[in-house]
N, C-alpha and C positions, 0 to 999 in steps of 0.2 A: 587517099588521105582524108577526104572530107568526112567520111563515115567515122573515122577516129576522132576528128575534131568535134563532130556532133556528139559522140559518146562522152568525151571529156566535158564539153560544155553542158550537156544534159545534167551531169552530176553537179557541176558548179552552179547551174542556174535553177536548181530545184526550188519549188515554191517554199517560201519561208526564209530563204537566205536573203539577207538584206543588201548585200553588195556583191559585185562581180570582182572582188579582189582576189578570188581564188585562181584567176587565169591571167597570164600576161602574154604579150605578143612582142617579139623582138627578132628582127633579122630573119623573117620567114619561119619562125618557130613559135608554137603555142606551148605554154607550160602551165600545168595545173600545179599550184603551190600547195603541197601536202606536207605532212610531217616528214615523210621520207624524200620529198622533192622528186618524186617519180613522175613520169608521164610527158616526156618531151615528144611533140608531134610536129611534123612539117606541114605547112600550108603554103599554097602557091602565092598568095598575096594577102595584103591587108583586106581587100574587098572580099576575098573568100572567107576570111575570118569573120568579118562583119555580117555577111549573109548567113554564116553558120550560127552565129549568136542570134540573129533575127529569126532564123528558122526555129531554134529552141523556144524563143519567145512566142512565136505563132502557135507552136504545139501547145504551150502552156495556156495561151488565151483560148485556143480551140477547146481544149479539155475543160476549161472553166465554163465557157459559153454553152457547151453541149449539155451541161447539167441542167440548164434551163428547161430542156425538153420534158423533164420529170414533173414540172409544175403545171398547174391548171392554165389553160390558154389565156385567161384574163390576167394572170400574174406574170406571164413571160416577158412582155415588153418592158415592164418596170424592172424586172430582174435583170434583163439584158443591159439596161442603162446602168443599173447599180454595179453589176459585175464588171462591165467595161470600164467605168470610172474608177472602181476600186483597183483593178489591175493597173491602170495608168498611174494612179497615185501611189500604189504600193511599190511599183518598179519603174520609176520615172525615166531612168537612163535607158533601160531596155526598151520601154515604150517609145522613147524618142528615136532610138536607133531603128526600131521596127518600121515606124511610119515616116522615116526620112529617106528610105530606100525607094528606088523606082519600081514600085509594086506592080504597076500596070504592065511593065515589061515582063515580069516573072509570073504573073497570075496563072497563065495557062501552061507553065512549065511542068513537066512530069517529075521534076526533081527539085531538091532544095526548098526554097521558100514557097513554091507553088502549091503543093498539096496541103500543108497546114494553113496557108492563107485561104485556100478554097474552103477548108473546114470551118474557119472562122466565119466566112461569109454565109456558108450553108447553115450554120448554127444560128446566126443572127436572123437569117430569113425565116427559119423555122420558128423562131421566137415570136415573130410578128405576123406569121401567116394567118390569114383570115380563112375560116372554113366556109364562109358564105360565097355569094356569087362573084365577088371581086377578088379572087385569089391571086390574080396577076399583079397586084399592087405591092407585093412583098418587097421588091427592090426599092421602090420609092419610100416605103415605110422605114426600111433599114437605113437608107441614106439620110432621111430626116432625123431619126433618133440618133444615129451614129454621128452625124455632123454636129448636131446640137451638143451632145455629150463631149465629143472631141474638142469642140470650140470652147465650151465652158471649162473643161479640164485645163486647157491651155491658158485661159484667162485667169483661172484660180492660181495656177502655178506661176504666172507672171505677176501676181499681186493685184490684179484688177478688182478682185473682190476677196474679202477676208472671211475666214471661218476659224473657229477655235481649234478645230482638228480636221483631219482628212475625212473622218466619218461624217462630220457635220457638213463639210463641203460636198461630199457625195450625196447626202440627203437634199441639199440645196439643188444640186444638178438633177437629181431624179425628180424633184418637185417641178423644176423648170421644164422637164421633158414630159410631164404628165399630160398636158394638152395634146401633144403628139401621140402619146401612148393611148389616151382615151379615144382619139379620132382614128387610130390605126385600124380599129375594127370597123369603122364607118366608111373608110375609103372605097 
């Protein structure tokens, strides 16, 4: 049944959809609310549904971050920060769900959240990878940039700093990450 849940959620969570109002969960059933009200699917638990939604989110985030590979290497870390912050602010509830789960537990899993989560990490590492002699520093670079962006997104959403729009908040966040981005090549 989880494959069917993923199929329904993938349609409901397509980029560009503003809200997850197309899907409901009640009594072990997930329902996609369409014009014909078709698509009732059984799920084992609320947790299974949450992980299926998170899996769709990680697939979307991985797809987004993998586009950074097409850029010049000096543009990739900034693009990583911009896309990550943009995803978080464009889909705040999905983002909150994704990063509220025990990801460490599922990172190495061959199913569910594991594969797309590893794609996100791999795309982020590729974005900051140094072609020089210190290529082993990618994980540290990713954690610095990701941690800063994640933290500033949270502070912005909590009202700790204000911006006239999400776009301006993203630019502020990217500017704050620039020292980490510019030193990423030097580590």
